[in-house]
Every structure is written in structure tokens, then in C-alpha cells.
Backbone bond lengths (Angstrom), bond angles and torsions (degrees), N, CA, C in turn:
res aa  C-N    CA-C-N  psi(-1)  N-CA   C-N-CA  omega(-1)  CA-C   N-CA-C  phi
1 M - - - 1.407 - - 1.537 112.54 -
2 L 1.321 118.95 122.10 1.507 122.39 177.68 1.532 105.68 -94.71
3 R 1.320 112.85 149.84 1.491 123.22 -177.00 1.424 111.23 -115.65
4 L 1.357 118.96 136.26 1.408 123.86 177.64 1.576 109.12 -134.22
5 M 1.420 111.24 136.22 1.419 115.80 -179.55 1.618 109.14 -131.44
6 V 1.269 116.33 147.57 1.461 120.86 176.82 1.487 111.41 -107.04
7 A 1.236 120.69 157.45 1.574 120.13 -178.85 1.441 107.80 -65.62
8 D 1.343 120.26 -43.46 1.436 121.26 -167.40 1.489 104.85 -144.89
9 V 1.351 119.04 112.84 1.441 121.67 -169.75 1.532 109.43 -68.64
10 D 1.306 121.48 -31.85 1.510 121.63 -177.78 1.490 112.35 -93.58
11 S 1.283 118.31 11.55 1.469 121.91 177.12 1.532 112.81 -87.05
12 P 1.274 122.86 132.82 1.375 122.90 173.18 1.538 113.79 -70.12
13 S 1.269 116.15 -14.71 1.438 123.27 -178.24 1.514 112.38 -58.20
14 Y 1.324 116.92 -38.73 1.450 123.08 -178.60 1.485 117.01 -110.25
15 F 1.313 114.51 16.51 1.437 124.56 -173.85 1.585 112.65 -57.20
16 V 1.392 115.39 -39.37 1.408 117.21 -179.93 1.492 112.10 -58.43
17 A 1.407 119.40 -43.16 1.501 118.11 -179.99 1.470 108.85 -65.20
18 T 1.343 124.64 -35.69 1.404 127.21 -174.31 1.549 105.95 -66.22
19 A 1.386 111.39 -47.78 1.538 117.30 -177.76 1.554 109.36 -67.08
20 A 1.224 123.91 -31.20 1.358 124.73 177.75 1.533 113.69 -58.96
21 V 1.400 112.24 -36.65 1.452 116.07 178.85 1.617 108.09 -84.66
22 E 1.264 115.65 -51.69 1.521 118.75 -175.77 1.476 113.08 -61.86
23 L 1.290 120.55 -34.80 1.505 120.46 -178.28 1.522 110.74 -96.45
24 G 1.326 118.63 12.60 1.450 117.87 169.56 1.524 118.67 83.13
25 F 1.301 115.37 11.50 1.479 115.78 -178.81 1.482 114.50 -73.71
26 F 1.373 120.76 -33.41 1.440 123.33 171.40 1.562 107.84 -65.05
27 R 1.267 118.79 -45.44 1.467 122.15 176.68 1.533 109.81 -55.55
28 G 1.295 117.89 -47.29 1.435 124.15 176.09 1.584 114.54 -50.56
29 E 1.333 110.58 -30.26 1.549 116.21 -176.00 1.564 106.44 -95.82
30 G 1.346 117.77 11.91 1.470 118.75 178.72 1.454 118.56 84.64
31 L 1.509 113.05 8.59 1.529 114.30 -174.97 1.544 107.88 -108.13
32 D 1.262 117.05 131.97 1.458 125.62 172.82 1.558 109.30 -83.60
33 V 1.236 119.37 96.78 1.445 119.63 -173.68 1.572 111.02 -123.55
34 E 1.318 116.68 133.60 1.386 122.52 -178.76 1.517 109.62 -109.28
35 L 1.279 115.79 134.67 1.519 122.75 179.87 1.613 108.07 -91.11
36 E 1.275 119.49 118.58 1.480 118.83 178.66 1.458 106.00 -88.14
37 L 1.344 116.66 124.82 1.400 119.50 179.81 1.535 110.35 -91.96
38 V 1.299 114.95 78.19 1.426 124.55 173.63 1.440 113.73 -136.24
39 Y 1.309 116.62 171.80 1.429 123.23 -179.17 1.517 108.57 -77.60
40 G 1.416 117.81 87.90 1.431 120.58 -167.54 1.509 114.51 -69.48
41 A 1.288 117.28 -22.21 1.554 119.17 178.57 1.507 110.43 -60.87
42 R 1.333 121.36 -21.36 1.409 119.84 -179.90 1.427 111.84 -77.68
43 S 1.317 125.20 -40.47 1.425 125.97 -169.72 1.598 114.86 -134.44
44 G 1.282 115.70 -0.12 1.524 114.16 -176.41 1.450 117.93 -58.33
45 P 1.280 126.14 -46.48 1.436 122.16 -179.34 1.498 109.37 -64.98
46 E 1.408 116.62 -41.69 1.469 118.55 -179.43 1.577 112.55 -61.28
47 R 1.383 113.21 -34.48 1.486 115.11 -178.67 1.499 109.36 -73.30
48 L 1.353 119.48 -28.65 1.433 121.31 171.96 1.520 109.28 -61.17
49 R 1.261 114.94 -47.04 1.449 118.67 -170.40 1.607 108.54 -67.21
50 D 1.430 119.50 -37.46 1.406 119.83 -179.16 1.484 114.50 -84.11
51 G 1.395 115.70 0.30 1.541 120.01 176.40 1.423 116.81 83.62
52 S 1.322 121.88 4.58 1.486 126.13 178.24 1.472 111.67 -87.24
53 L 1.322 117.11 -6.26 1.479 123.69 -179.54 1.548 110.60 -131.81
54 H 1.251 123.19 138.45 1.473 119.41 -175.72 1.574 108.64 -110.52
55 F 1.302 120.27 -28.91 1.431 120.27 177.50 1.556 111.91 -137.69
56 F 1.321 115.27 138.79 1.458 119.82 177.98 1.455 111.26 -125.56
57 G 1.277 119.43 118.89 1.425 127.33 170.85 1.481 115.30 -87.97
58 G 1.343 119.22 111.13 1.482 117.22 -169.26 1.493 107.23 -174.48
59 P 1.319 111.86 -170.38 1.569 117.27 -178.25 1.586 108.80 -61.69
60 A 1.288 109.77 144.01 1.574 113.87 -174.56 1.528 109.06 -58.88
61 Y 1.262 122.58 -27.08 1.430 121.38 -173.49 1.509 114.92 -88.62
62 A 1.400 115.11 -11.05 1.486 122.19 -168.19 1.489 111.49 -51.45
63 A 1.340 120.26 -44.14 1.463 121.76 -174.16 1.495 115.62 -58.30
64 T 1.331 114.49 -26.35 1.478 116.40 179.81 1.519 112.96 -58.33
65 R 1.361 115.37 -21.19 1.505 116.88 -177.19 1.547 109.94 -68.08
66 A 1.342 117.11 -34.72 1.448 120.55 177.28 1.587 115.49 -105.35
67 F 1.303 114.35 -13.93 1.464 120.79 -179.78 1.515 110.22 -125.01
68 P 1.333 121.45 74.45 1.416 119.85 -178.78 1.460 118.95 -54.22
69 A 1.322 115.05 133.54 1.492 122.83 -174.17 1.470 112.59 61.40
70 W 1.382 116.84 22.92 1.486 124.14 173.51 1.578 110.60 71.28
71 K 1.273 118.62 12.44 1.496 120.73 178.38 1.464 110.62 -70.84
72 G 1.347 113.66 106.44 1.495 121.81 178.26 1.461 116.03 105.71
73 A 1.355 118.53 -12.37 1.472 122.10 -179.34 1.533 110.04 -123.59
74 R 1.422 115.72 154.58 1.461 120.21 -178.86 1.407 106.37 -150.95
75 L 1.319 112.78 151.91 1.536 123.36 -179.82 1.597 103.74 -88.79
76 L 1.255 118.28 123.62 1.401 120.12 173.21 1.523 119.10 -78.38
77 C 1.378 111.58 -47.97 1.492 117.88 177.47 1.546 105.86 -163.70
78 A 1.352 115.38 170.41 1.398 123.95 -179.66 1.567 106.24 -89.47
79 L 1.292 115.59 150.39 1.448 122.41 176.46 1.490 112.96 -103.24
80 A 1.291 116.23 -21.14 1.516 123.41 -179.15 1.570 109.91 -161.91
81 Q 1.279 115.84 170.47 1.478 118.75 179.68 1.494 111.97 -91.29
82 Y 1.343 114.48 137.58 1.473 121.28 161.03 1.556 114.26 65.38
83 S 1.259 117.77 175.97 1.434 120.23 -179.30 1.524 112.21 -68.90
84 Y 1.345 118.28 139.30 1.411 122.41 -174.95 1.437 110.27 -109.25
85 W 1.301 123.87 24.62 1.415 129.59 177.49 1.530 110.95 -87.94
86 F 1.289 117.60 136.50 1.509 123.47 -179.81 1.536 104.45 -127.40
87 M 1.342 115.08 155.78 1.392 127.83 161.44 1.493 111.61 -116.66
88 A 1.388 114.28 117.86 1.440 117.75 175.97 1.527 105.41 -111.28
89 V 1.343 117.46 146.84 1.431 127.98 176.66 1.504 114.46 -117.51
90 R 1.258 115.55 162.92 1.481 119.92 177.33 1.457 108.85 -51.30
91 A 1.361 115.57 140.48 1.488 119.05 178.48 1.415 120.10 -59.60
92 D 1.467 110.93 -27.63 1.419 115.86 -175.13 1.558 115.79 -91.78
93 L 1.359 113.07 3.12 1.437 118.97 178.51 1.611 110.29 -74.85
94 S 1.352 118.49 127.88 1.393 118.74 -176.59 1.512 109.98 -97.96
95 I 1.395 114.21 80.70 1.425 121.22 -176.42 1.541 106.77 -131.36
96 R 1.339 114.38 154.13 1.466 118.43 -176.92 1.566 109.03 -86.21
97 R 1.273 115.01 133.54 1.459 121.72 -177.92 1.526 111.30 -56.25
98 G 1.385 112.37 126.74 1.447 118.08 178.54 1.526 112.00 92.97
99 D 1.261 123.24 -10.59 1.397 126.71 -176.34 1.557 112.12 -71.09
100 M 1.328 114.38 99.97 1.486 116.04 -176.42 1.583 112.26 -62.63
101 S 1.319 116.88 -35.01 1.413 119.65 -175.32 1.538 110.94 -66.94
102 A 1.342 115.63 -18.12 1.529 122.25 -179.02 1.518 106.61 -72.50
103 I 1.305 121.24 -16.65 1.407 123.50 -178.29 1.520 113.65 -73.23
104 R 1.283 114.70 -23.58 1.522 117.10 178.50 1.518 113.17 -59.32
105 G 1.329 113.10 133.73 1.434 120.80 -178.77 1.496 114.00 86.07
106 L 1.228 119.82 6.08 1.488 124.46 -174.86 1.492 112.83 -89.39
107 R 1.190 122.65 152.51 1.536 127.21 173.57 1.558 101.74 -110.44
108 I 1.382 113.73 111.08 1.526 119.15 -174.31 1.473 109.53 -109.85
109 S 1.307 114.83 133.34 1.534 119.19 175.55 1.511 105.32 -93.48
110 S 1.405 114.12 140.17 1.487 118.86 179.18 1.493 108.49 -151.14
111 S 1.263 114.92 145.94 1.578 122.49 169.30 1.539 104.39 -58.00
112 T 1.353 115.23 155.00 1.445 117.65 -178.90 1.524 111.93 -87.03
113 A 1.258 116.69 -172.31 1.460 123.14 177.10 1.581 108.19 62.89
114 F 1.344 115.28 -133.81 1.478 121.46 -165.00 1.649 110.63 -60.25
115 P 1.329 118.95 -42.56 1.425 117.13 -178.44 1.588 109.50 -60.41
116 N 1.302 112.31 -42.31 1.516 115.15 179.24 1.509 112.80 -66.57
117 M 1.336 116.97 -32.29 1.486 121.27 173.90 1.531 114.03 -61.44
118 A 1.464 110.97 -43.68 1.384 119.37 -179.46 1.591 111.48 -66.82
119 L 1.242 117.22 -34.13 1.467 124.53 -179.32 1.521 105.52 -68.88
120 K 1.266 118.65 -46.72 1.479 121.71 -179.15 1.487 111.62 -64.59
121 H 1.357 114.61 -37.11 1.503 120.62 -177.90 1.607 107.36 -70.03
122 M 1.337 113.93 -42.06 1.480 116.58 177.85 1.485 112.26 -62.75
123 L 1.323 120.33 -44.95 1.498 123.04 179.80 1.535 107.75 -64.97
124 A 1.268 122.69 -36.18 1.444 124.82 -179.36 1.494 109.18 -66.95
125 E 1.338 115.91 -42.77 1.497 118.14 179.93 1.542 110.31 -68.18
126 A 1.277 118.13 -25.69 1.489 121.81 176.30 1.472 113.19 -82.76
127 G 1.360 119.31 0.59 1.455 121.71 -178.75 1.486 116.63 80.32
128 I 1.355 115.71 16.93 1.440 119.92 175.96 1.505 115.24 -95.49
129 D 1.281 116.30 123.34 1.548 120.86 -178.60 1.496 104.80 -104.80
130 L 1.358 113.17 122.35 1.458 119.97 -175.67 1.592 114.48 -53.02
131 E 1.268 117.93 -44.43 1.395 122.43 -176.92 1.560 111.07 -75.63
132 R 1.324 115.86 -49.12 1.496 118.52 179.69 1.485 112.74 -65.00
133 D 1.353 116.02 -42.73 1.384 114.56 -177.40 1.520 117.53 -96.00
134 K 1.450 112.38 17.55 1.427 119.85 172.65 1.521 115.34 52.08
135 V 1.338 115.03 48.65 1.512 121.93 -178.63 1.574 99.39 -104.81
136 Q 1.291 112.75 127.99 1.605 119.94 176.06 1.502 107.18 -108.85
137 I 1.247 116.93 130.15 1.502 125.94 172.95 1.462 106.39 -109.48
138 V 1.358 116.86 117.15 1.493 123.68 -174.86 1.561 105.38 -118.19
139 P 1.443 113.59 154.66 1.453 115.12 178.26 1.565 113.98 -71.39
140 S 1.428 112.59 148.24 1.385 114.14 179.68 1.572 110.26 -58.71
141 P 1.255 120.73 145.58 1.458 123.37 -166.79 1.639 111.32 -64.22
142 T 1.273 116.68 -27.65 1.413 121.44 -175.32 1.538 109.84 -101.02
143 T 1.317 119.71 10.61 1.511 122.71 177.95 1.526 105.74 -57.70
144 G 1.465 113.40 124.72 1.373 116.18 176.37 1.529 114.80 96.06
145 K 1.252 117.31 -12.37 1.568 125.14 175.63 1.478 112.92 -142.80
146 N 1.361 118.54 160.85 1.407 122.18 178.14 1.577 111.59 53.24
147 E 1.337 114.01 39.22 1.494 113.64 -167.22 1.525 112.70 -72.99
148 L 1.305 118.90 -26.03 1.498 120.24 -178.09 1.512 109.59 -68.76
149 W 1.237 125.15 -36.90 1.512 126.89 -177.03 1.441 109.05 -126.54
150 R 1.356 119.05 102.36 1.410 126.24 -172.79 1.505 116.79 -124.54
151 G 1.338 113.24 18.18 1.446 120.16 -175.53 1.514 115.17 -64.89
152 H 1.382 117.59 -21.22 1.413 121.81 -179.13 1.506 112.43 -97.10
153 D 1.344 115.75 12.96 1.510 120.75 -177.88 1.549 110.56 -55.67
154 G 1.352 111.27 -49.15 1.446 115.73 -175.50 1.464 115.08 -63.97
155 V 1.393 114.45 -43.58 1.489 118.35 -178.82 1.581 107.36 -62.50
156 D 1.328 115.78 -40.91 1.535 121.04 179.07 1.494 110.98 -60.94
157 A 1.332 115.79 -37.11 1.455 118.71 -178.61 1.614 109.88 -71.45
158 I 1.310 116.48 -39.09 1.485 114.18 177.53 1.455 110.03 -66.25
159 E 1.411 124.12 -39.67 1.315 128.74 178.05 1.558 113.48 -61.72
160 R 1.352 114.31 -20.95 1.483 118.21 -177.51 1.522 111.58 -106.11
161 G 1.348 113.77 17.81 1.442 118.34 171.99 1.472 118.58 106.64
162 A 1.378 119.59 -1.40 1.515 119.36 175.92 1.448 113.63 -74.87
163 D 1.302 116.87 149.07 1.490 120.40 176.67 1.463 109.52 -88.27
164 A 1.346 119.96 -22.33 1.477 122.36 -176.86 1.493 108.76 -155.09
165 Y 1.322 113.77 167.97 1.461 116.05 172.62 1.579 110.45 -145.53
166 W 1.294 117.27 154.12 1.501 126.85 -169.65 1.499 101.07 -118.52
167 G 1.370 116.73 119.35 1.457 120.27 177.98 1.525 113.92 -173.66
168 N 1.297 116.57 -163.54 1.439 120.48 -172.95 1.608 107.73 -88.10
169 G 1.288 113.33 177.39 1.439 121.93 -173.97 1.473 114.42 -63.12
170 M 1.369 117.48 -27.58 1.469 120.57 -177.59 1.587 106.36 -69.11
171 R 1.298 115.05 -44.81 1.490 117.86 -177.41 1.502 106.36 -66.16
172 A 1.237 118.77 -42.50 1.570 121.10 -177.91 1.528 108.83 -61.34
173 A 1.382 119.26 -45.47 1.409 122.75 -176.62 1.555 113.36 -71.00
174 I 1.310 118.22 -30.92 1.427 121.01 175.32 1.494 111.64 -69.70
175 G 1.288 119.53 -40.98 1.467 123.80 177.12 1.546 111.41 -65.30
176 E 1.398 117.50 -35.40 1.438 117.03 175.19 1.500 112.38 -70.88
177 K 1.315 115.78 -44.17 1.472 123.00 -179.77 1.577 110.81 -55.23
178 L 1.324 117.39 -41.63 1.362 121.31 -173.91 1.521 109.48 -89.64
179 G 1.298 117.37 1.26 1.511 121.58 171.87 1.634 113.07 72.39
180 V 1.248 114.20 23.00 1.542 117.54 -178.57 1.519 107.49 -106.47
181 A 1.253 120.15 -13.30 1.466 121.00 -172.25 1.586 108.97 -148.81
182 K 1.342 116.99 159.32 1.441 124.94 171.57 1.542 110.14 -136.21
183 I 1.345 114.36 154.33 1.415 119.23 179.10 1.509 112.80 -65.61
184 H 1.226 121.64 127.06 1.513 123.10 171.64 1.507 112.43 -106.43
185 L 1.297 117.20 -40.55 1.448 123.23 178.03 1.485 113.35 -132.99
186 D 1.303 118.83 125.83 1.441 125.03 177.32 1.622 101.51 -127.13
187 L 1.388 114.94 103.24 1.440 118.61 -171.14 1.533 107.69 -72.14
188 R 1.217 124.42 -23.38 1.456 125.11 -179.95 1.501 111.39 -62.74
189 R 1.448 113.80 -33.60 1.372 121.65 -175.23 1.525 113.57 -91.06
190 G 1.310 119.31 2.77 1.384 122.89 177.40 1.503 115.74 99.70
191 D 1.377 117.54 8.96 1.386 120.29 174.13 1.525 109.92 -68.77
192 G 1.401 118.30 164.74 1.391 119.84 178.21 1.526 115.38 83.51
193 P 1.285 115.86 179.19 1.532 121.16 176.32 1.600 110.74 -53.69
194 P 1.347 116.87 157.93 1.417 120.55 -179.24 1.552 107.26 -60.59
195 G 1.355 115.36 134.38 1.485 117.58 -178.18 1.435 121.13 88.78
196 A 1.374 114.18 -4.79 1.451 117.61 -170.37 1.540 110.68 -68.20
197 R 1.356 118.42 -26.41 1.389 116.71 -176.52 1.555 109.20 -73.69
198 L 1.223 118.92 -5.76 1.536 121.38 178.13 1.498 110.39 -101.84
199 Y 1.299 119.38 14.42 1.437 121.93 176.65 1.513 111.76 -65.28
200 N 1.328 116.33 -30.17 1.497 121.98 -173.76 1.497 112.13 -165.13
201 F 1.262 117.30 163.14 1.497 122.41 166.55 1.505 109.48 -158.21
202 A 1.303 118.51 161.43 1.464 121.84 -176.95 1.522 110.33 -82.39
203 A 1.242 119.35 131.71 1.441 123.55 -176.97 1.578 111.93 -141.03
204 L 1.358 111.85 161.23 1.485 119.39 174.96 1.494 104.46 -98.07
205 T 1.289 115.09 126.68 1.521 124.14 179.63 1.482 115.40 -115.58
206 T 1.286 121.05 138.23 1.355 126.60 177.57 1.520 111.13 -139.58
207 T 1.335 118.20 -169.10 1.536 118.09 -173.50 1.563 104.39 -113.85
208 D 1.413 105.97 156.08 1.481 112.32 170.58 1.405 113.91 -58.62
209 Q 1.305 119.12 -35.06 1.492 124.60 178.14 1.567 111.89 -55.97
210 L 1.301 114.87 -47.34 1.467 118.60 -177.75 1.587 109.52 -65.62
211 I 1.321 111.56 -44.33 1.486 115.53 -178.62 1.533 111.32 -62.80
212 D 1.306 117.32 -44.62 1.419 124.39 -178.71 1.597 112.15 -66.50
213 E 1.242 116.53 -39.70 1.408 124.20 -173.10 1.582 112.84 -92.18
214 Q 1.377 118.18 -29.86 1.393 117.68 -177.05 1.572 106.61 -141.27
215 P 1.374 116.20 64.54 1.525 117.16 -175.45 1.461 111.43 -58.07
216 Q 1.339 118.98 -33.40 1.470 122.04 -177.90 1.543 108.55 -62.44
217 V 1.307 118.35 -37.53 1.435 118.65 -179.95 1.522 109.66 -67.80
218 A 1.325 119.59 -42.40 1.435 122.24 177.53 1.518 111.17 -57.14
219 T 1.313 116.33 -46.36 1.407 123.42 179.04 1.538 116.00 -61.26
220 A 1.351 111.38 -38.69 1.479 118.97 178.92 1.524 109.75 -72.23
221 A 1.358 120.02 -29.50 1.388 124.49 -178.52 1.535 108.38 -70.19
222 V 1.252 116.95 -39.74 1.544 119.77 174.31 1.502 109.75 -61.59
223 R 1.231 115.83 -48.26 1.586 118.72 178.27 1.514 107.62 -57.87
224 A 1.295 121.16 -40.92 1.441 123.79 -176.62 1.574 108.81 -64.99
225 I 1.248 121.00 -34.99 1.413 126.55 174.58 1.501 114.06 -71.84
226 V 1.330 118.31 -37.62 1.422 120.49 177.43 1.542 111.74 -64.27
227 N 1.235 118.57 -36.43 1.442 123.01 -173.90 1.527 116.22 -64.61
228 P 1.275 119.44 -44.89 1.496 119.80 177.98 1.507 108.67 -65.11
229 K 1.328 117.30 -33.44 1.576 116.00 178.18 1.394 106.50 -61.65
230 G 1.375 122.20 -46.64 1.417 121.44 -179.61 1.502 113.79 -63.11
231 A 1.296 117.52 -31.33 1.418 124.11 -177.24 1.588 111.71 -71.45
232 Q 1.314 111.42 -24.41 1.534 113.57 175.75 1.499 112.87 -77.75
233 G 1.366 116.33 -9.39 1.453 118.60 175.53 1.570 109.98 76.17
234 R 1.343 115.88 21.53 1.449 116.75 179.87 1.470 111.66 -109.11
235 S 1.344 119.77 152.80 1.490 124.06 174.20 1.478 108.96 -119.06
236 F 1.309 118.21 145.62 1.428 126.59 176.06 1.473 113.60 -118.23
237 P 1.254 119.19 84.17 1.524 118.57 -174.57 1.504 111.76 -75.11
238 R 1.357 113.91 160.74 1.435 117.32 175.52 1.533 112.80 -61.96
239 D 1.317 118.49 150.21 1.404 121.61 176.72 1.538 109.25 -66.34
240 K 1.325 116.19 128.13 1.445 120.80 -176.00 1.585 113.20 -64.53
241 G 1.349 111.73 -19.85 1.486 118.17 -177.87 1.432 109.27 -85.62
242 G 1.257 120.64 0.53 1.467 123.66 175.76 1.594 115.56 92.80
243 D 1.394 114.06 -3.43 1.413 114.71 176.20 1.485 112.02 -74.59
244 P 1.296 121.18 154.16 1.422 125.43 -174.54 1.595 105.55 -66.89
245 T 1.330 115.33 135.87 1.426 120.23 176.32 1.535 106.09 -113.21
246 F 1.273 114.97 106.91 1.523 121.69 -174.12 1.577 107.48 -80.45
247 S 1.353 117.47 86.95 1.401 120.99 -179.20 1.520 112.40 -79.12
248 A 1.351 117.72 151.86 1.427 121.04 -176.17 1.563 106.44 -57.70
249 G 1.356 118.78 130.00 1.422 117.99 174.53 1.472 114.37 76.96
250 R 1.280 122.96 -3.99 1.471 121.41 -179.60 1.506 110.55 -93.80
251 G 1.256 116.48 119.78 1.486 118.32 179.65 1.500 112.13 -56.81
252 F 1.324 119.42 149.79 1.359 120.22 178.94 1.563 113.26 -67.28
253 A 1.367 114.53 -25.20 1.420 118.24 173.74 1.463 112.43 -59.34
254 D 1.274 121.36 -30.96 1.451 122.83 -173.17 1.503 114.86 -60.51
255 W 1.307 115.52 -33.86 1.479 117.72 -177.64 1.475 116.12 -91.16
256 R 1.293 116.75 -22.70 1.494 117.84 -171.28 1.638 111.29 -123.28
257 F 1.310 114.25 -43.67 1.430 114.40 -174.89 1.403 119.71 -106.11
258 G 1.346 116.08 0.09 1.438 123.11 173.54 1.491 118.57 40.44
259 G 1.388 108.94 86.04 1.426 115.89 177.85 1.457 120.86 102.78
260 A 1.424 112.47 -16.87 1.490 117.27 178.88 1.580 104.88 -71.71
261 R 1.308 115.35 151.23 1.426 116.47 -172.75 1.515 108.80 -76.01
262 C 1.447 113.24 126.62 1.563 118.11 -169.20 1.466 114.82 -53.16
263 A 1.395 118.27 -32.73 1.388 122.59 -175.18 1.539 112.21 -67.06
264 F 1.338 116.54 -12.44 1.435 119.82 -176.96 1.576 110.55 -83.36
265 L 1.251 116.90 -5.51 1.564 115.33 -176.32 1.500 111.95 -94.20
266 R 1.257 115.67 151.95 1.495 122.00 -172.94 1.536 106.25 -121.84
267 C 1.348 117.26 140.48 1.506 118.13 -179.95 1.504 104.18 -104.45
268 E 1.246 115.80 132.41 1.484 123.24 178.58 1.496 110.69 -80.47
269 H 1.321 117.52 131.58 1.434 121.76 -171.72 1.581 113.11 -58.70
270 F 1.254 117.52 113.92 1.515 123.60 176.44 1.511 114.83 67.84
271 T 1.355 116.52 15.34 1.419 117.47 177.54 1.412 114.13 -106.25
272 G 1.365 116.57 -28.00 1.425 124.87 -176.21 1.493 113.06 76.62
273 S 1.269 119.57 7.63 1.449 121.19 176.38 1.565 112.24 -96.51
274 C 1.264 113.18 141.89 1.504 119.12 179.42 1.490 109.78 -116.58
275 R 1.242 114.90 149.89 1.566 116.47 176.89 1.570 108.32 -154.72
276 K 1.320 111.94 162.79 1.449 118.13 177.19 1.499 107.46 -74.90
277 P 1.359 118.14 150.92 1.487 121.05 177.88 1.537 108.26 -65.72
278 E 1.263 114.51 148.18 1.501 120.86 -179.58 1.521 105.79 -81.61
């Protein structure tokens, strides 16, 4: 039995990996895979390291927490294109979509750790100083509890006095649907400072050990991810501007290194650049 975990069960960012298990695509490739319904962001990389987990669907940078400098971990394939972080603001705020200067003076709710780091990095790149520009970043209201289902975090934050929240597409969509929030920044679409959409992307991560000892399993896992993408009837073309388009299930090798095994590529933390190992 192989075990797979995703960082956030109710996030659309990792849905392809969840679907690959639940709809039988891993089974169709001859792999017996169990999806663990837990908040994987808390312990996924560490579980990979101790051998009790075989695949982790999450942020491309996540493994570096348990595998410094990528020693022992590899990205098998992407689950989605570009960074999936959004900033939603109160629906009653009269500000222009994408205007970074409008963030000054706002109280922003954010999950802790890496999402918080990315938010601060983005603000710094936009020339916003937290103290000078009176920007407050506060913890997401359900941080530490209700970890499995956190889609309402942003709405809860607005109701508790936040002006904006930083999170995934599910949280942004729920806020819009309920009429309490509107999208201000969608990094995938080019909002934010130049290059912000390359801060992150969703990926399937495994270990060097699994690839070395069971290469056929790693190969089958990539095929299992490709199939749900096709089943959704969606296509993910390459970016016409020449930037890498990380399509679901498409190995990184496909767009830059032509034929090199995709698991051999490494993603630089918050830079969006990929390279072959030295």
C-alpha cells in the first residue's frame, strides 16, 4: 500500500492528486494508493522523510522543510500552473483590482509559515514597508483548529475585522460567492509585482529513494496524474510569451530540457526557476 497526502484537502490547488486516487487513476496504473484525509501541510514533508508517506501533493517548495537543499526529495510533476495564491479584499472597499498601492493601511489575514513569507516577499517587491505603510498581517482565524476544512477562513477573517485575506482560490471564491469579498490579486493572471506568478506552483513530490528503488512506480504515478487532467476536459497550453507553463501532469523536462526525466529538476524556493541538479 502506497500513501498519498495533500497539503490542504479542500483546496482546488491539489485537486488533481486527490482525483487521481479517488477516481481510480492510480489503480488503473497498477498502484494501490490510499489518500490520507488529514491536513497535510502540517506533516507531509516530514512523513516523506520518515518513509511513512510516498507522495505529497502540495507547494513545490514544501519538501525543503524536511529535505534541506532538496537532498533526498524530488518533484515528479506539476499539479497546476503558476502560483495559486490570491488576495481578496472586503467587497465594500473602493479600490482598483490589482493596485498594489491600495494595500497600504490594510489589515490582512494570512496563514502562517510559507504563505505568510510569500505575502511579505510580494509586498517588499512592490515597495511596501509594513511599518511605514501601516500594513498589518494577522494570523488566519482558524490557524491551529479545524485544519482539514479551511475554505471559510477568509470569510471568517473579514467578519472579525480584517480588510483582506491571503489564501487559495477556494477561500477567494467563497468570499466572492457570499458577497463579503472580491478578488484584488490573482498571481496566476499576472497581478502583483513582475514574476509574482512564479513564486510557487502545486506539485507532486516524492523521495530519491522511491525513484531509485521503484522507478516504475514513479513513472506510473505521473501517468496517474495526467489522466484526471484529461478527464476534466481541460487543456493547458504553453505560455505564448515563452514563460514555462506548468501543466497538470506535465514533467518540467517537457518544456525546457526535452526528454530529461522530469524528476531530475529542482524548484528554487520562491524564485520560480528550475534547474538540473549539479
